[in-house]
N, C-alpha and C positions, 0 to 999 in steps of 0.2 A: 480491629476487633475491640468492641467496647468491653470494659471491665469495671467492676466495682471495687472500691477500696476495701481491703480486708479489715474485718473488725478486730480491733486490738484486744488482746486478752486482758490487758490492764489499761483502762482509759487514762488519759492524761490527768495529772493531779490539778493543775491550775493552768488555764481557766476551765478546763474540761472537768468531767465527772470523775469519780473514783468508784472502785468496786463496792464501797460502802454507801455512797450517796450520790446525789445529783451534782451537776456542775455548780460552780460559784455563780451567784446572781441568777439562779435557775428560774426564778419567777419572771424576771425581765426578759431573759432569753426565750423562755417559753411563750411569753407575750409576743415577741417578735416573730417566732415561728408560726404560731397560731394566727396572728394577724395577717401574715403573708398568705397563709392557707385560706383564710376567710376572704381576703380580697381576690385571690385567684378564682374562688368559687362564685362569689357574688357577681363578679364581672361578667360571668357567662350568661346570667339569666335576668339581670336587672332591667334590661330594655325590652323584655318580652311583652309586658303589658302595654307600654306606650308606643308600640310599633305603629299603630294607626296614626297617632298624632305626629310621629316622626315623618311618615310618608306624606301626610297632608301638608306638613310644613315645607317640604321640598317639592310638593306637587308631583310626586312620583307614585307609580303603582305599588300596591302592597307586595307583589312578587319581588320587586327590587328591595323593598324595605326589609324583607326577611333576611337579606344578606347582612343587615346590621346585627341580627341575632346570630347568624350562622358563621360569620367571618371568624369569630374568636375560636369556636370549637373546630372549625376547619383547619386553622393553623395549628391548633393543639394536636390534631390527629397527625398532621404532616411532620411536625417537629418532634414528636415523642420518641422516635427511634434514636435520636442523637443526644437526648438530654442527659443520659447517664454518662456518656463520654465527655460532654461539656462540663458536668459537675466534677468529674475526676480530674479533668485537664486544668480547670481553673481553681478547684477547691470549693468546699461548700460555702464559705463566707463570701467569696467574690461572686459565686454563682447567684446567691440570694440577693446580694446588693445589685448585681446586674439585672436580675429579674425585676426587682422593684423599680429600678431606674427606667427600664423599658416600659413597664406597666404605667409608670408616671407619665412618660412621654406620650403613650397612646391615649391615656385618659385626658390629658390636656388637649391633644389634637381632637379628640371626640367632642370635648366641650366647646371648642372654637370652630369646628368644621363648617365651612360656608356652603358645602355641597354634599350631596349624598355619597358620591364616590369617595370623597375625602373622609367622610364619617366611616364608611366601610373599611377604608385603608387604616384608619386609626384603631378601629376595632380589631383588625388583623394584627396590628402592632401590640395591642393588649394581649392577644393570644400568644405571641412569642414570649412575653413576660410571664404569662400564666403557665406556659409549658415548662419553664425552668424551675418553677416553685416546688413541685412534689418531690423530685429527686433530692434537691438540696435540703428540704425540711426533713424528710424521712431519714436521709443519711445522717443528719445531725442528731436527731432523736435517738437513732440506734447506736450512734457512736459515743454520745456523751452521757446518756442515762444508764444506770446499772440495770441488769436484767430483772432485778426484783421490782423495779418501778417502771419498766418499759411498757408493760401492758396498760398501765394507767395513762402514760403520756400519749401512747398510740390511740387510746380511747378518746383523749382530749383532741387529738388531731382529727379523728373521725367526727367528733362533735362539731368542730369548726367547719368541716366540709358540710355537714348537715345543716348547720345554722345558716351558712351562706346560701345553700339551696332554698331554705325555708323563707328567709327574709327578703331575698332579691325581688320577687314579684310584688309583694305588698309595698315595699319601699319605693320601687319604681313607679307604681301606680299612684301612691300618695304624693310623691314629689312632682310627678308630671301634672297631676290635677292642680296642685297648689302653686307651682312656680314654673312649669314648663319642663320639657324633657331634658333640656341642657343642664338643669339643676342637678340631675342625677350624677353627672360627671363632675360638676363643681363640688358636690358633697364628697365624692370619692377622692378628690385631689388632696385635701389636707390629711385624710386618713392614710393615703399612700405615702405622703411625705413623712408622717410620723413613724410608720412601719419601716420605711427606708432608713431613717436616722437610727431607730432602735436596732435594726439589724446590723448596721455598720458599727455601732458602738458595742453591742452585746455579743455578737457572734465571735467565737474564739477564732483566732488565726489558725489556719491549717495549711499544710503543704500541698501544692499542686503536684500532680503526677504526670509524667510523660507516657501516658498510656497509648498503645497503638490503636488505630481505627481501621476496621475492615471496610475500606472505601468501596470496592465493588458491591459488597452485600448491602451496606447502608445506603450507598448512592442509588442502587437500583430499587431498593425498597422505598426510599423517600420519593424518588421520581414516580414510581408506580402509584403510590397512594396519592401524591399530589395531582397526577394526571387524572386518575379516576374521580377524585373529589372535585376537580375542576369541571369534568364532564357532567357530573351530577348537578353541580351548582349552577352552571351557565345554561344548561339545557332549557329550564323553564323561562329564561329571561327573554323579553321582547327584543327583537332586532338582532339576535344572535343567529348567524347562519347555521343551518343544520349540519354542515360538514365539521364544524369546530368541535362540538362534543363527541362526534363519532371518531375524529382523529385523536382527541385526547383520551378517549376510552381505549382505543387500539394501542396507543403509546403506553398507557398504564398497564394493560394486560401483558404486553411484551416485556416491560420492565420487571413486573412481578415474576414472569417466567425466568428472566435472567437471575433474579434473586433466588429462586428455588434451585436453579441449576448451579449457581455459585455455592450455595449451602451444601448441596449434595456432593460437590467435588471437594469442599473444604469443611467437613463437619466440625472441625475444631475452630472455625471462624466465628462470625457473629452469632449464628445459631444453626443447629442442624434442623432443616425443615421437617424431618421425620418426627421430631419431638412435638411438633405442632398438631399432629394428627393423633397423638396419644389422647385417650378419651377424657381424662380429667381436664387437661388444658383446652381441648376442643369444645367440650360441652360448656365449660366456664366462659370461654371467649365468645362463643355463639350466644350463650345465654345473656351475657352483659351487652352484646350488640343488639339483641332483640329488645332488651330492657330500655336501652338508650333510644332506639328508634321510636318505640311507643311513647317513652317519657317526653322526648323533645317534640315529637309531633303534637302531643297533648298540650305541652306548655306553650307552644306557639299558636296552634290552631284554635284552642278553646278561648284564650283571651281575645283573639281577633273576632271570633263569632260573638262573644259576649258584649264586646264594645261596639260591634257593628249591628248585627241582626237584633240582639236583645236590647241594645242601647243602654247597657249598664255603665256607670261611671268607671273611670280607671281605678279609683280607690276601691269601689265595691268589687270590681273584677280581681284586683290584686288580692283582696282578702279572701275571695272565694277560691282562687287558685292556691292560696296558702294551705288549704286543706290537704293537698297531695303531699307536699314535703313534710308536713306535721305528722301525718299518719306514717309516712316512710320512716321518719326519725324515731318516733315513739315505739314503733313495732319492731325495729331492728334488733334490740336486745332479746326480745322474746323469740324472734326468728332464730337467733344464734342458739338459744337453749333447745328450740324445737329441732334444729339440725343435729344437735348432739344426741337427741333422744331417738329420732326416727331415721336419721341419715340425711346427708346433704343432697343426694340425688333426688330423693322424694320431695324435699322442700323446693328444690329448683324446678322440678317438673310441675309442682303445684303452682308455683309463681308464674310459670309460663301459661298455665291454664287460666289463671286469674287475669293476666294481661290480655289473653285472648278474649275473655269475657268483657273486659273493659273496652277493648277495641271494637267489638261487635256492638256494644251499647252506644259508643260514640258514633259509630257508622249510622245507626238508626237515628239518633238524636240530630246529628248534623245533616244527614240526608233529608230529614223532614223539616229542617230549619226550625227546630224546636226553640221555644222561649221559656221552657220549664227550668228555672234556675235551680230549684231543689233537685231535679233529676241530674243536672250537671254536677252539682255538689256531691251527690251520692256516687256518681261514676268516678269523680276525682278521689274520693275516699278509697274505692275499690282499687283504682290504679295505684295509689300510694302503697297499699298493702301488697300488690303484685310486685312493685319495684323492690320492696324490702325482701320479699320471699326469694327473688332472683338474685339480688346483689350479694347477700351474705354467703350463700353456698358457692357463688361464682368466685368471690374473692378467696374463700378457703380452698376451693378446688384448684385455682390457678397457682396459689403459692405452694400447694403440696405436690403439684405435678413436676416431672423432671425438667420441663421447660421453665417452670416458675422458680426453679433453683438458680436460674441465671438471671442477671439483670436484664439481658436482652429479652428473655421470655416475658418478664413482667412489663417491660416497655411495650412489647407487642400487645399484651393484654390491655394495657391502658389505651393504646392506639385504637383497639377495637371499640372501646367505649366511645371515644370521640368521633370515630368514623360513623358509628351508629347515630350519634347526635347530629352530625352533619347530614346524613341521609334523611333523618326525620325532618330537619329544617328545609332541605331542598324539596322534599316531597310536599310540604305545606305550600311552598312557593309555586310548585307545579299545579297543585289541586285547587288553590284558592281562586275565586270564592265558590265556584259552582260544583266542585267535585270533592268536597271534604268528606262526604259520606264514603265515596270510593276510596279515599286515602286511608281511612281507618278500616275499611274492608281489606285493603292491602296490608295494613299492620296486623290484622288478624291472621292473614296467610303467613306472614313472616313469623309470628309467634308459633303457629302450627308447625312450620318447618324447623324452627328452633327446638321445639319439643321432639320432633323426629330425630334430629341430630343428637339429642341427649342420650339416645339409645345405641348409637354407633360409635366406632372408634376402637382402638386397641390400647389396652392399659398396660403400661410398662411397669413391672413390679419394682417396688422400692428396693434399693440395694440392701442386703442384710447388714445389720450392725457389725461393726468390726469386732472380732473376737478379742478379748483382753489378752495381752501378751502373757505367755506362761512365765511363772516365776523362775528366776534364774536358779539353776541347779547349784547346790552347795559345792564349794570347791573340795575336791578330794584331798585328803591329807597327803602331804609330801612324804614319800617314803624316806626312811633314814638312809644316809649315805652308806654305801657298802664299805665294809672294813676289810 
């Protein structure tokens, strides 16, 4: 069973934080944590714009090149259930150093990859490194910063994620145009080395825990997700026999059935599956899944169309795609206030409707093979707003749900994010080049189903706050001894 380290009531004095202030050398430590977060995020999407150049360089079809973009998020989805246990077992410092070391090896392999399969394998190795980052970073922020400053550093963590999402596509396009696609990874190498050294020096030493692991539950969940993602990913590839994805899908469904059965027999194990149908977690997880399907489909398919049919340069394409994450990042604070005012469920459902509208618009534009650059820009702005409207209430709902009170529940929520991204990328590979309109018609259907799910489920009431202990009764006076 995975478990998270309990938060100390009094953080360590040196080198950690205190109840009155942040840890020693807080600025350098925060730079290491946010640098690792930025690298983990930017590594996911920095190759989306130059995918066509990569496939042309290897004389490979675009459907295979999409694996370069999807390999990282595919591994992230599969590895997410075990990251909490790894972080507890190794300690935060060693986990983050390991994450940066693995990311460094994957980045170097990608820069030097002589073949497309080795490039895909290197991207998968990057995914392993990226998967280990969030738990170690968030655990360190929560443990070492006092509660009075924690919202501020968590906001900085969210900003690092948003910046990575925003700058990845334009940087990838600019570098590929100027120096070729390999320059993307050569640029990331010294940055990764710097963050690795900073993490090794600045991260305070912590004690690893011998936490138990629920092998049947985590093993069946990991196998189930890996098999289903394999089936979805290999199905569009040329030369893959039809029986292979079918067998992989069957194995995945059986393994997930074992996961559910195991959890029902041992509700005190990894997680009780009944908590996952509670409405707050269910609508949040489905909402973020829909968001990621539409987001990743857009961020992969639109650059391919713009660099191919429209014949925009990679630089111009990257700058145009930049509109989506900019709108996403800038509208997120306003979405939080809106959720406080009118309620998170209304905001989430509005976001799903906006994603539905953007998907229908892209279905029309791509189905007609449109070259109207301004129309694509407008749809990217709408999609960015939809992503923000879904993400904020989904994160809030997941953390407030009974499942979200457990590290396993939050791990499964993040897994749904990366599964959605993998499904979006695989769908692009299956639909490109002739059926991108149909792809976004499918995205519209997924958004509509997500909207329907937001109205179902059973809400488990929060436990009542513990009543304060009654004051101790005054001691009765001792009677005088009898004479």
